[in-house]
C-alpha positions as MATLAB code, in Angstrom:
seq = 'MQVHLLMKKGGPRPWFAALTTAFVLLAPALQARGQAIYPPGTPTLGAHYNVTQTKVQFRVWSSRAEAIHVYLYADRTGADEKMVVPLSKEPGADVFAVEVSVQDLTDKGVSGAIYYGYRAWGPNWPFKPAWTKGSSVGFVTDVDADGNRFNPNKLLIDPYAAEISHDPRTVDHPNGSDYASGPNHRTKDTGQVAPKGIVLKPLIADLGTRPQRPLREEVIYEVHPRGLTMLDDDVPDDERGTYAGAARKAEYLQALGVTAVEFLPVQEFDNDANDRMPRPNDQDYWGYSTIAFFAPDRRYAKDKTPGGPSREFQAMVKAFHERGLKVYLDVVYNHTGEGGLYGGNDTATTNILSFRGLDNRAYYELTKDNLFYYDNTGVNGNFNCANKAVRDLILDSLAYWSKVLGVDGFRFDLAPVLGNTLDHQRDDGQGFIFDKMPAENPLNRAVRELPARPAAGGEGVDLIAEPWAASGDGQQQGNFPSGWAEWNDRFRDTFRKSQNKLGVDDVTPADLAMRFAGSRDLYQDDGRKPWHSINGLVQHDGPTLRDLYSYNNNGRRAWDQGGDLKLQRQATRNGFLIPLVSIGVPMFCGGDEIYRTVNGNDNPYNLDDKPNYLDWSGKTTFKDHYDFCRRALSFRKVHPALRPAEYFEGNDHNGNGLKDVTWYRDDGNEPDNAYWQARDRRFLSYRIDGTEFGDPVRSIYVGYNGWQDAVDVTLPEPGQGLAWHRVSDTADWMESDGNFREPGREDRLTSRHYRMGRRSLLLLIEK';
ca = [
     -18.237   24.413    0.407;
     -16.606   24.920   -2.955;
     -16.945   27.891   -5.277;
     -16.071   27.710   -8.941;
     -15.094   31.096  -10.390;
     -15.771   31.039  -14.108;
     -13.238   33.229  -15.920;
     -12.911   34.414  -19.454;
     -10.313   36.287  -21.338;
     -10.727   40.043  -20.755;
     -11.688   39.983  -17.141;
     -14.223   38.632  -14.712;
     -17.894   38.192  -15.423;
     -20.096   41.008  -14.011;
     -21.238   39.093  -11.044;
     -17.743   38.056  -10.042;
     -17.084   41.015   -7.769;
     -20.246   40.413   -5.755;
     -19.541   36.712   -5.443;
     -15.982   37.271   -4.365;
     -17.074   39.738   -1.665;
     -19.661   37.214   -0.315;
     -17.113   34.454   -0.350;
     -14.609   36.602    1.690;
     -17.401   37.479    4.218;
     -18.509   33.866    4.421;
     -14.958   32.369    4.940;
     -14.531   33.317    8.693;
     -17.852   31.647    9.369;
     -16.855   28.510    7.475;
     -13.559   28.480    9.418;
     -15.314   28.996   12.733;
     -17.470   25.867   12.040;
     -14.261   23.918   11.299;
     -15.037   23.899    7.376;
     -11.680   25.454    6.237;
     -11.365   26.695    2.738;
      -8.406   24.377    2.223;
      -9.398   21.098    4.000;
      -7.317   19.869    7.048;
      -4.467   17.853    5.501;
      -3.695   20.261    2.636;
       0.053   21.222    2.831;
       1.538   24.642    2.763;
       3.856   23.659    0.034;
       2.554   23.084   -3.547;
       0.213   25.260   -5.605;
      -2.945   26.680   -3.964;
      -5.582   29.333   -4.659;
      -6.137   31.964   -1.989;
      -9.436   31.967   -0.351;
     -11.010   34.295   -2.957;
      -9.475   32.334   -5.739;
      -8.056   35.436   -7.266;
      -4.406   34.390   -6.801;
      -2.383   31.171   -6.917;
       0.508   30.697   -4.521;
       3.437   28.515   -5.662;
       5.777   27.290   -2.792;
       8.619   24.698   -3.299;
      11.411   23.569   -1.083;
      15.110   23.385   -1.943;
      18.181   23.966    0.182;
      20.613   24.274   -2.594;
      18.922   25.898   -5.611;
      20.079   29.371   -6.592;
      17.021   30.214   -8.760;
      13.659   28.595   -9.447;
      11.115   29.734  -11.992;
       7.536   28.493  -12.457;
       6.428   27.910  -15.972;
       2.669   28.118  -16.656;
       0.822   26.390  -19.347;
      -2.658   26.322  -20.943;
      -2.123   22.862  -22.393;
      -0.778   19.766  -20.701;
       1.489   18.812  -23.604;
       2.749   19.851  -26.975;
       2.705   23.521  -26.433;
       5.045   26.181  -24.873;
       4.525   28.031  -21.677;
       2.229   31.081  -21.519;
       3.957   32.686  -18.637;
       7.229   32.428  -16.671;
       7.517   33.812  -13.118;
      10.610   33.696  -10.917;
      10.234   32.585   -7.319;
      11.766   34.387   -4.383;
      13.380   32.705   -1.339;
      11.541   33.273    1.761;
      13.643   34.828    4.589;
      15.134   32.283    6.877;
      13.801   29.367    5.059;
      14.702   26.955    2.122;
      11.366   27.711    0.448;
      10.948   29.521   -2.827;
       7.537   31.153   -3.302;
       5.519   33.511   -5.570;
       1.887   34.492   -5.887;
       0.407   34.783   -9.415;
      -2.740   36.700  -10.243;
      -5.505   34.661  -11.770;
      -6.318   37.780  -13.859;
      -2.743   37.848  -15.171;
      -2.898   34.261  -16.252;
      -6.280   34.841  -17.985;
      -4.683   37.739  -19.828;
      -1.785   35.414  -20.896;
      -4.098   32.904  -22.142;
      -4.359   30.470  -19.251;
      -8.070   30.652  -18.613;
      -8.994   27.033  -17.816;
      -6.959   24.464  -16.020;
      -3.571   25.813  -14.895;
      -0.699   23.488  -15.708;
       2.796   24.283  -14.204;
       6.181   23.004  -13.692;
       9.503   24.242  -12.232;
      12.998   24.887  -13.726;
      15.824   25.080  -11.204;
      19.426   26.294  -11.313;
      22.197   25.552   -8.764;
      25.903   25.315   -8.165;
      26.521   22.867  -11.019;
      24.466   25.017  -13.460;
      24.220   28.581  -12.239;
      21.534   30.756  -13.544;
      22.544   33.128  -16.422;
      20.149   35.566  -17.941;
      21.212   34.517  -21.383;
      20.111   31.046  -20.920;
      17.400   29.825  -23.219;
      15.464   26.564  -23.406;
      17.640   23.842  -24.893;
      20.840   25.701  -24.310;
      23.958   24.875  -22.281;
      24.511   28.583  -21.115;
      25.790   28.470  -17.530;
      26.528   24.764  -17.565;
      29.451   23.592  -15.393;
      28.952   19.961  -14.881;
      26.154   17.331  -14.720;
      26.995   16.463  -11.124;
      29.371   18.347   -8.853;
      31.318   17.404   -5.880;
      28.419   18.225   -3.603;
      26.043   15.952   -5.528;
      24.036   18.807   -7.232;
      22.429   17.779  -10.486;
      20.577   20.926  -11.446;
      19.422   21.232  -15.177;
      17.135   23.895  -16.244;
      16.193   22.121  -19.535;
      14.296   19.668  -17.542;
      10.839   20.809  -16.437;
      10.288   19.454  -12.968;
       7.171   18.133  -11.376;
       6.266   19.854   -8.213;
       6.874   17.227   -5.293;
       3.623   18.561   -3.808;
       1.464   18.557   -7.017;
      -2.069   17.452   -6.117;
      -2.518   16.023   -9.709;
      -0.241   15.725  -12.674;
      -1.347   16.020  -16.366;
       0.294   12.799  -17.637;
       3.307   10.525  -17.086;
       6.856   10.981  -18.406;
       6.330    8.336  -20.960;
       3.104    7.997  -22.922;
       1.821    6.028  -25.882;
       2.882    8.899  -28.148;
       6.074    9.660  -26.333;
       7.492    6.458  -25.060;
      11.180    7.583  -24.935;
      12.265    8.358  -21.430;
      15.716    9.433  -22.307;
      14.536   12.909  -23.106;
      14.543   13.553  -19.296;
      18.167   12.460  -18.770;
      21.168   14.541  -18.071;
      24.607   13.603  -19.374;
      26.443   14.711  -22.603;
      23.949   12.942  -24.886;
      20.866   14.449  -23.251;
      21.453   17.465  -21.133;
      20.317   20.042  -23.676;
      17.080   18.270  -24.630;
      14.327   20.539  -23.464;
      11.340   18.743  -21.875;
       8.892   21.705  -21.537;
       6.436   20.475  -24.206;
       6.487   16.822  -23.210;
       7.010   16.750  -19.447;
       4.291   16.077  -16.873;
       2.847   19.224  -15.385;
       1.329   19.837  -12.051;
      -2.366   20.992  -12.055;
      -3.590   23.649   -9.667;
      -6.742   22.243   -8.091;
      -9.727   24.044   -6.502;
     -10.301   22.942   -2.853;
     -11.170   19.249   -2.722;
     -13.962   19.341   -0.199;
     -16.034   16.208   -0.353;
     -18.468   13.951    1.603;
     -16.378   10.938    2.318;
     -19.137    9.026    4.183;
     -18.942    7.778    7.672;
     -15.490    6.458    8.310;
     -15.195    3.053    9.921;
     -13.596    3.337   13.256;
     -13.177   -0.355   14.149;
     -10.022   -1.545   15.889;
      -7.477   -2.988   13.607;
      -7.887   -6.304   15.205;
     -11.424   -6.646   13.757;
     -10.248   -6.270   10.121;
      -9.794   -8.828    7.383;
      -7.757   -7.226    4.557;
      -8.196   -7.787    0.906;
      -5.093   -6.809   -1.133;
      -6.005   -5.983   -4.731;
      -4.878   -4.018   -7.766;
      -7.226   -1.115   -8.384;
      -7.153   -1.767  -12.296;
      -7.038   -5.522  -12.240;
      -9.943   -5.671   -9.919;
     -12.578   -4.818  -12.549;
     -10.929   -5.027  -16.018;
     -12.664   -8.280  -16.727;
     -15.786   -7.714  -14.716;
     -18.905   -7.943  -16.910;
     -20.957   -6.368  -14.206;
     -19.000   -3.109  -14.506;
     -19.702   -0.718  -17.524;
     -17.044   -0.858  -20.123;
     -15.924    2.762  -19.515;
     -15.510    2.132  -15.852;
     -13.371   -1.039  -15.870;
     -10.097   -0.427  -14.321;
     -10.970    2.777  -12.698;
     -11.803    4.141   -9.202;
     -15.469    4.411  -10.321;
     -15.340    0.654  -11.304;
     -13.761   -0.266   -8.008;
     -16.514    1.563   -6.097;
     -19.039   -0.866   -7.728;
     -17.338   -3.800   -5.958;
     -18.050   -2.470   -2.484;
     -21.363   -4.426   -2.202;
     -19.644   -7.624   -3.307;
     -16.714   -7.221   -0.940;
     -19.064   -6.473    1.998;
     -21.068   -9.533    1.226;
     -17.817  -11.631    0.811;
     -16.887  -10.796    4.421;
     -13.757   -8.735    4.038;
     -13.706   -5.479    6.049;
     -10.711   -3.458    4.506;
      -9.630   -3.122    0.974;
      -5.848   -2.603    0.411;
      -5.078   -1.149   -2.921;
      -1.745   -1.489   -4.630;
      -0.100    1.914   -5.227;
      -2.232    4.596   -6.750;
       0.016    7.457   -6.266;
       0.934    8.660   -9.699;
       3.532    6.505  -11.441;
       4.820    5.976  -15.025;
       2.215    3.622  -16.523;
       0.578    5.719  -19.333;
       2.816    3.991  -21.959;
       1.600    0.474  -20.824;
      -1.028    0.716  -23.618;
       1.445    0.694  -26.399;
       0.839   -2.099  -28.874;
       2.236   -4.697  -29.083;
       2.402   -4.829  -25.337;
       5.962   -3.715  -24.208;
       7.833   -5.776  -21.721;
       8.882   -2.577  -19.679;
       5.439   -2.038  -18.329;
       4.958   -0.953  -14.711;
       1.666   -2.518  -13.574;
       2.097   -2.733   -9.830;
       3.071    0.823   -9.420;
       6.037    0.714   -6.939;
       7.869    3.708   -8.433;
       6.047    6.765   -7.517;
       6.605   10.199   -9.337;
       3.996   12.232   -7.495;
       3.203   11.456   -3.828;
       0.056   13.454   -3.665;
      -1.650   12.732   -7.022;
      -4.038    9.890   -7.692;
      -2.908    8.016  -10.747;
      -4.917    9.582  -13.665;
      -4.921    6.407  -15.744;
      -7.180    4.824  -13.074;
      -9.801    7.527  -13.415;
     -12.787    7.434  -15.716;
     -12.965   11.231  -15.382;
      -9.522   12.321  -16.527;
     -10.210   16.048  -16.577;
      -8.336   18.243  -14.124;
      -9.568   17.413  -10.641;
     -11.464   14.360  -11.987;
      -9.184   11.745  -10.578;
      -9.244   13.320   -7.031;
     -12.970   13.617   -7.076;
     -13.414   10.109   -8.447;
     -11.159    8.663   -5.842;
     -13.025   10.459   -3.054;
     -16.329    9.062   -4.401;
     -14.904    5.514   -4.424;
     -13.803    5.969   -0.814;
     -17.296    7.036    0.069;
     -18.736    4.044   -1.670;
     -16.608    1.729    0.463;
     -17.329    3.680    3.621;
     -21.053    3.448    3.033;
     -20.618   -0.337    3.123;
     -18.611   -0.220    6.270;
     -15.410   -0.983    4.509;
     -11.982    0.681    5.246;
      -9.768    1.771    2.386;
      -6.010    1.153    2.784;
      -3.331    2.324    0.432;
      -0.060    0.618   -0.399;
       2.452    3.480   -0.335;
       6.040    3.757   -1.515;
       8.326    6.313    0.137;
      11.578    4.292    0.094;
      12.539    5.317   -3.415;
      10.975    7.213   -6.314;
      10.203    6.755   -9.950;
      13.069    8.937  -11.074;
      15.229    5.841  -11.199;
      19.023    5.551  -10.841;
      22.131    6.078  -12.967;
      21.928    4.791  -16.371;
      24.598    2.215  -15.734;
      28.294    1.420  -14.919;
      30.564    4.260  -13.866;
      28.622    6.855  -15.886;
      27.745    9.156  -13.021;
      26.513   11.947  -15.369;
      23.495   10.251  -16.923;
      20.252    9.940  -14.911;
      16.694   11.085  -15.313;
      15.719   14.397  -13.877;
      11.946   14.562  -13.277;
      11.466   16.216  -10.012;
      13.303   15.701   -6.695;
      16.723   15.241   -8.334;
      16.465   18.451  -10.254;
      15.368   20.487   -7.100;
      17.877   19.074   -4.537;
      19.469   15.813   -5.310;
      21.611   15.549   -2.208;
      18.709   16.325    0.139;
      16.111   13.984   -1.431;
      18.383   10.930   -2.044;
      20.865    9.101   -0.011;
      24.231    9.475   -1.740;
      27.417    7.635   -1.312;
      30.257    9.462    0.346;
      31.619   10.864   -2.915;
      28.117   12.250   -3.759;
      28.204   10.564   -7.184;
      26.377    7.293   -6.631;
      23.115    6.352   -4.917;
      22.686    3.784   -2.088;
      20.185    1.175   -3.171;
      18.813   -1.001   -0.458;
      15.517   -1.402   -2.139;
      16.663   -3.220   -5.315;
      14.773   -0.731   -7.500;
      17.060    2.403   -7.520;
      18.295    4.931   -4.969;
      17.027    5.309   -1.408;
      14.776    8.176   -0.637;
      16.729   10.045    1.968;
      14.295    9.502    4.928;
      16.770   10.921    7.334;
      16.438   14.379    5.822;
      13.752   16.679    7.398;
      12.356   17.912    4.196;
      11.754   14.300    2.925;
      10.213   13.428    6.311;
       7.961   16.374    6.081;
       6.913   15.448    2.607;
       6.087   11.860    3.739;
       3.911   13.068    6.656;
       2.279   15.805    4.533;
       1.334   13.214    1.829;
      -0.063   10.810    4.280;
      -2.140   13.437    5.948;
      -3.424   14.602    2.563;
      -4.496   11.023    1.502;
      -6.087   10.504    4.855;
      -7.799   13.803    5.584;
      -8.525   15.096    2.231;
      -8.996   11.835    0.086;
     -10.360    9.706    2.880;
      -7.911    6.831    3.230;
      -8.209    4.816    6.537;
      -4.845    3.126    6.580;
      -1.548    2.638    4.910;
       0.735   -0.331    4.167;
       4.368    0.879    3.719;
       6.564   -0.720    1.063;
      10.054   -1.647    2.364;
       9.327    0.238    5.427;
      12.760   -0.085    7.188;
      14.149    2.524    4.825;
      11.744    5.050    6.560;
      13.598    4.470    9.773;
      16.808    5.633    8.409;
      19.014    7.857   10.691;
      21.934    8.449    8.367;
      21.683   11.534    6.134;
      24.994   11.202    4.365;
      28.648   10.292    4.496;
      28.506    6.492    5.015;
      31.199    4.708    3.192;
      30.828    1.111    4.122;
      28.555    0.240    1.377;
      25.682   -0.585    3.640;
      23.384    2.263    3.029;
      20.762    3.318    5.576;
      20.946    2.736    9.357;
      17.564    1.623   10.856;
      16.652    3.007   14.286;
      12.967    3.035   15.373;
      13.558    5.194   18.426;
      14.099    8.904   17.195;
      10.944   10.693   17.820;
      11.509   12.770   14.576;
      11.577    9.846   12.127;
       8.657    9.163    9.900;
       7.679    6.073   11.832;
       7.144    7.892   15.165;
       5.778   11.055   13.616;
       3.139    9.009   11.793;
       1.952    7.551   15.111;
       1.686   11.004   16.649;
       0.560   13.107   13.838;
      -1.879   11.206   11.786;
      -2.364    9.665   14.405;
      -2.334    5.930   14.681;
      -5.790    4.503   15.399;
      -6.192    3.573   19.246;
      -6.216    0.081   20.191;
      -9.842    0.079   21.000;
     -10.850    1.793   17.767;
     -11.737    5.454   16.998;
     -10.378    8.152   14.844;
      -6.884    7.690   13.256;
      -5.336    5.553   10.693;
      -3.993    1.984   10.667;
      -0.306    1.703   10.022;
       1.176   -1.394    8.494;
       4.819   -2.021    7.626;
       6.432   -4.291    5.139;
       9.277   -4.765    7.632;
      12.098   -5.757    5.300;
      14.062   -4.217    2.504;
      16.384   -5.808    0.045;
      19.649   -5.292    1.795;
      21.598   -3.421    4.623;
      19.448   -3.077    7.661;
      16.741   -4.705    5.684;
      15.095   -7.374    7.893;
      13.373   -5.553   10.770;
      10.558   -8.074   11.416;
       9.281   -7.348   14.914;
      11.372   -4.184   15.412;
       8.908   -1.437   14.548;
       7.744    1.058   17.098;
       4.506    0.907   19.108;
       1.518    1.844   16.952;
       2.773   -0.138   13.953;
       1.557   -3.473   12.596;
       3.661   -5.521   10.349;
       3.283   -8.080    7.490;
       4.475  -11.311    9.230;
       6.893  -13.092    7.001;
       7.535  -15.797    9.791;
       3.808  -16.588    9.670;
       3.890  -16.946    5.998;
       7.163  -19.040    5.754;
       6.139  -21.274    8.612;
       3.057  -22.388    7.130;
       4.409  -22.555    3.610;
       7.021  -24.815    4.910;
       4.522  -26.891    6.904;
       2.260  -27.316    3.974;
       4.711  -27.666    1.044;
       8.091  -28.529    2.561;
       7.387  -30.769    5.571;
      10.080  -33.352    5.841;
      12.466  -31.188    3.899;
      12.339  -28.018    5.979;
      12.044  -28.452    9.792;
       8.824  -27.173   11.374;
       8.185  -27.986   15.142;
       4.822  -27.898   16.846;
       6.225  -25.015   18.812;
       6.802  -23.090   15.577;
       3.228  -23.715   14.503;
       1.828  -22.677   17.887;
       3.783  -19.522   17.972;
       2.350  -18.382   14.646;
      -1.234  -19.715   15.281;
      -1.270  -17.713   18.592;
      -0.128  -14.264   17.310;
       3.653  -14.334   17.257;
       4.313  -12.928   20.663;
       8.150  -13.608   20.134;
       8.091  -10.730   17.553;
       5.635   -8.097   19.097;
       5.164   -8.646   22.780;
       8.647   -7.396   23.973;
       7.879   -3.717   22.885;
       4.237   -3.789   24.110;
       2.490   -4.534   20.833;
      -0.479   -6.990   20.563;
      -1.314  -10.058   18.528;
      -3.313   -7.994   16.100;
       0.019   -6.120   15.171;
       0.696   -9.264   13.161;
      -0.673   -9.215    9.694;
      -1.025  -12.878    8.612;
      -1.188  -14.083    5.086;
       0.125  -16.948    3.082;
       0.374  -14.824   -0.053;
       0.842  -11.250   -1.070;
       0.884   -9.492   -4.410;
       4.653  -10.117   -4.835;
       4.565  -13.903   -5.072;
       2.253  -16.661   -6.208;
      -1.508  -16.421   -5.875;
      -3.035  -18.691   -3.263;
      -4.011  -21.200   -5.902;
      -0.599  -21.094   -7.648;
       1.196  -21.565   -4.252;
      -0.199  -25.158   -4.426;
      -0.332  -25.717   -8.146;
       3.219  -24.996   -9.222;
       6.813  -25.840   -8.080;
       8.952  -22.965   -7.035;
      11.549  -23.858   -4.431;
      12.379  -20.210   -3.525;
       8.712  -19.456   -2.822;
       8.134  -22.950   -1.133;
       5.515  -23.586   -3.786;
       4.582  -27.175   -4.574;
       2.162  -28.688   -7.002;
       1.067  -31.426   -4.485;
       2.456  -34.027   -6.866;
       0.033  -32.893   -9.606;
      -2.989  -34.077   -7.702;
      -5.743  -31.601   -8.576;
      -7.869  -32.585   -5.461;
      -4.899  -32.046   -3.181;
      -4.232  -28.718   -4.838;
      -7.765  -27.572   -4.130;
      -7.605  -28.967   -0.535;
      -4.240  -27.198    0.073;
      -5.796  -23.929   -1.112;
      -8.673  -24.283    1.334;
      -6.037  -24.761    4.055;
      -4.225  -21.741    2.941;
      -7.412  -19.584    3.075;
      -8.585  -20.966    6.486;
      -5.231  -20.917    8.320;
      -5.061  -17.019    8.729;
      -8.741  -16.975    9.714;
      -8.292  -19.285   12.672;
      -4.985  -17.809   13.666;
      -4.644  -14.875   16.050;
      -3.827  -11.683   14.264;
      -5.162   -9.789   11.232;
      -5.867  -12.042    8.254;
      -4.979  -10.778    4.761;
      -5.820  -12.260    1.369;
      -5.217  -11.211   -2.250;
      -7.872  -10.211   -4.602;
      -9.170  -13.303   -6.371;
      -8.122  -15.871   -3.785;
     -11.822  -16.518   -3.220;
     -12.373  -17.331   -6.819;
      -9.457  -19.536   -7.187;
      -7.449  -17.064   -9.147;
      -4.240  -18.208  -11.104;
      -1.581  -16.233  -12.898;
      -0.175  -19.471  -14.443;
       2.631  -19.848  -12.116;
       4.026  -16.242  -12.778;
       5.083  -15.185   -9.219;
       6.436  -11.752  -10.203;
       3.964  -10.242  -12.585;
       4.849   -6.666  -11.894;
       5.106   -5.720  -15.665;
       1.991   -7.546  -16.776;
      -0.727   -5.111  -17.485;
      -2.957   -7.605  -19.313;
      -5.676  -10.227  -19.029;
      -3.554  -12.932  -17.256;
      -2.909  -10.528  -14.407;
      -6.573   -9.253  -14.029;
      -9.051  -10.920  -11.840;
     -11.110  -13.481  -13.803;
     -14.515  -13.185  -12.360;
     -15.884  -16.342  -14.215;
     -14.119  -18.122  -11.253;
     -16.885  -17.262   -9.048;
     -19.039  -19.681  -11.079;
     -16.414  -22.161  -12.356;
     -15.184  -22.604   -8.793;
     -18.356  -21.926   -6.838;
     -17.592  -24.512   -4.194;
     -14.414  -22.753   -3.469;
     -16.064  -19.360   -3.322;
     -18.732  -20.549   -1.010;
     -16.058  -22.112    1.253;
     -14.212  -18.719    1.427;
     -17.385  -16.793    2.064;
     -18.433  -19.093    4.907;
     -14.912  -19.076    6.455;
     -14.908  -15.301    6.468;
     -18.375  -15.317    8.080;
     -17.232  -17.701   10.763;
     -14.342  -15.386   11.670;
     -16.665  -12.428   11.908;
     -19.060  -14.039   14.413;
     -16.424  -15.387   16.741;
     -14.633  -12.780   18.858;
     -12.515  -15.500   20.470;
     -10.454  -15.494   17.188;
      -9.899  -11.716   17.546;
      -8.542  -11.258   21.121;
      -7.158   -7.867   22.098;
      -4.349   -9.446   24.164;
      -2.090  -12.477   23.925;
      -3.417  -15.684   25.496;
      -2.500  -15.929   29.104;
      -0.168  -18.527   30.505;
       3.380  -19.797   29.957;
       4.826  -20.349   26.686;
       4.419  -23.918   25.068;
       6.050  -25.798   27.964;
       3.338  -28.465   28.432;
       1.458  -26.826   31.322;
      -1.325  -25.298   29.158;
      -2.578  -21.807   28.860;
      -5.623  -20.154   30.482;
      -7.334  -18.969   27.265;
      -6.152  -21.608   24.993;
      -5.051  -25.316   25.459;
      -2.891  -27.251   23.119;
      -3.241  -30.943   22.279;
      -1.363  -33.812   20.614;
      -3.219  -36.276   18.519;
      -3.775  -38.641   21.597;
      -5.676  -35.813   23.358;
      -2.997  -35.043   25.845;
      -1.201  -31.764   26.149;
       2.229  -31.660   24.636;
       5.275  -32.017   26.784;
       8.509  -30.164   26.065;
       9.874  -33.019   23.928;
       6.706  -32.813   21.723;
       6.991  -29.140   21.310;
      10.549  -29.401   19.941;
      10.127  -32.502   18.000;
      10.902  -32.313   14.276;
       8.879  -35.447   13.342;
       5.625  -34.446   14.741;
       3.042  -33.458   12.101;
      -0.094  -32.768   14.085;
      -1.066  -29.905   16.529;
      -4.436  -28.802   17.701;
      -5.682  -26.085   20.078;
      -8.845  -25.199   21.866;
      -9.829  -21.698   22.598;
     -12.082  -20.990   25.616;
     -14.953  -18.959   24.032;
     -16.311  -17.789   27.420;
     -13.241  -15.649   27.877;
     -14.162  -13.545   25.012;
     -17.969  -13.418   25.001;
     -18.086  -15.860   22.135;
     -21.376  -17.427   21.111;
     -19.982  -20.930   21.678;
     -18.235  -22.668   24.650;
     -14.963  -23.169   22.797;
     -13.381  -23.467   19.321;
     -11.236  -26.336   18.309;
      -8.714  -26.287   15.531;
      -6.912  -29.358   14.377;
      -3.994  -29.340   11.905;
      -2.508  -32.415   10.206;
       0.369  -31.386    8.013;
       1.648  -34.829    6.990;
       0.941  -36.984    4.013;
      -0.984  -39.648    5.997;
      -4.137  -39.574    7.944;
      -4.082  -39.353   11.673;
      -6.524  -40.607   14.372;
      -7.352  -37.852   16.766;
      -8.691  -37.993   20.281;
     -10.704  -34.810   20.905;
     -10.853  -33.070   24.233;
     -13.849  -33.991   26.485;
     -16.808  -31.558   25.804;
     -18.504  -29.940   28.689;
     -21.513  -31.355   30.510;
     -24.408  -31.380   28.121;
     -22.420  -30.154   25.226;
     -20.930  -31.735   22.112;
     -18.514  -31.061   19.405;
     -19.899  -29.904   16.133;
     -17.918  -30.029   12.847;
     -17.899  -26.643   11.088;
     -15.320  -27.447    8.459;
     -13.010  -30.217    7.374;
     -10.753  -29.244    4.406;
     -10.134  -32.760    3.406;
     -10.930  -33.910   -0.181;
     -13.461  -36.485    1.139;
     -15.797  -33.526    2.102;
     -15.295  -31.587   -1.142;
     -18.462  -32.778   -2.627;
     -20.329  -31.686    0.532;
     -18.900  -28.191    0.590;
     -16.163  -28.523    3.309;
     -17.930  -25.778    5.402;
     -21.257  -25.702    7.192;
     -23.489  -22.712    7.379;
     -24.304  -21.551   11.020;
     -26.858  -23.816   12.691;
     -26.147  -26.694   10.179;
     -22.908  -27.990   11.798;
     -22.455  -31.758   11.976;
     -22.898  -33.020   15.609;
     -20.171  -35.392   16.613;
     -21.158  -38.488   18.685;
     -17.522  -39.612   19.383;
     -14.336  -38.101   20.626;
     -12.423  -40.075   18.012;
     -11.922  -38.447   14.710;
      -9.887  -39.556   11.571;
      -8.224  -36.527    9.987;
      -7.195  -36.871    6.283;
      -3.786  -36.116    5.040;
      -2.697  -32.413    4.981;
      -6.028  -31.163    6.281;
      -7.481  -28.814    8.790;
     -10.388  -29.458   11.180;
     -12.544  -26.765   12.581;
     -15.112  -27.589   15.444;
     -17.312  -25.687   17.893;
     -18.332  -26.724   21.344;
     -21.896  -26.049   22.035;
];
């Protein structure tokens, strides 16, 4: 239930008192039925109405501030504040709080949306009553020996703001240096231009029936929320690039066969100025520099009025839920959008937007002298994930997106930084120290508190780590705690090498088998399962699937197949099918199914323009490829043998075979140890026993020929009265015939001998 109290200057409407009384009487009944006024997941910090919506409470955390004032505005930009209220520090806590009467706000001219921001004072800039906006009264230094960077001339975004009014830079105000400290900027007042938090009414919404499938059942489609529909003629013009537009793709994605949509970051980041013309080269399109961890990005909303982005996001989630799709978010808690120092040894000059101006030393990981920032992300200072306040913010943010906005799972950018155990005072230049064990770190708290979805499915969220960072303790593949899945770079790199670098980089049959079978070497030792491996050949930060096989890039192990267009298409089919016939959770990028290209640009983070949007004409132009992908996804769905809950039984690739899976050489015999470790063997196949998993077929056979020449394969003997049926052969000879058979139309093979084309993959069923 949500009640909107319509206010006007001069007092409430005549019926207001009666409505308020009824609301107060109704509130206990709502709470008794579990329908809290502020939904579960709403944090205690931030700005909230009371249950009668007659007051607004502001609460903000800082362990080092001496004074904090809230500035209240009737307009989001271009105007001065209507009201200033000092906050008081709560006894025994590092929380500053105040309640403001809605009536007082109305009397001051704030009668619609309530916009607000904080100004804070501390040891490097103590509070002085004589201070005025744009002055240096009280100033001591931009940064002191304890790392404090308070500056009251900078209006600060509430770290818990549920929405913000706009970004620091806009088309009309593209200069970000106004937010800087330092001798050239410290007295620039940002009150009129800075983003403001917005006080929202309770966001209670119908989020539809949440899918509760086990993670092992998912197929993930990673896509940019704006790029998904910007060029889609089936989406109304005013909805393209928005949450509302994305909602219209739910039916398409369900029909395609994916089960979970993973959106690149939508937590508010600095992208409003992307629309400057001519297009600037400093655009942030991907969104990996968050400035407000609770706020849906307003630029992605059709409804940009206060509360509109949040409601529209909820409606989008419901649309996906109604089609049985989960919604995942890519979240970035390893650093923030405030950026780092302006450069060199200038420790004074850096932007002050939010966290830095409230408690720099608590929110960021500082070097031992407290002047510089550790940067193990490659994109500015580490968020201090060893500090309790930062950990609380991360968990509060995740709970809010899950419980209030309806998100079903999260992918964590550069997640090792979240396992940091070092708050301060490291002087070896290595930055954070990763440790997955402490119960209080965000990794383990997320498993307990959100909580992580049970293995068999049910309520909870799916937790997926990007298990590496740029430096320091950065590579933690396989080292995350129980309850966490991980992007598997070993899977990605093994198959990229096998497809594009075979004969240059070594890949043994044992390497291939380990990745095909769920990467037990990475996950089994700490009790995790094959579905904790997220398997993809491409992700957003690299070439598209098509470009991986159409351009040369040695660092990315991309190769243009010698310029042969048929081989490029064939390799792309292989790249799409390999994750689907491997054990683990497949992941693709938006547009892989329509043969998307970004013209070889493998790092288009700053390209908010047509070349980076999904070109939906590819569904027609490359219809054969689209049909291949759709059929391959359908095959995965109907064969549970490809989605086992446990690792295959048996010993590990020593030639004795496994119970659930048997491996074969091209001559039809099982590999011996020499074959497993050989670096000149280009073929491997495996047969999964379908009866072990309740599969509709007796067994599934996958053959992989990674070399440039064809190979003659001897297939295993089928069971009595059964035969092998070809579902797919990715080779170019079958391209004119679709490369993939619909169920019931598979090609029955009459011989155990099969000639596999160069660099191809063969999929058979025994029935």
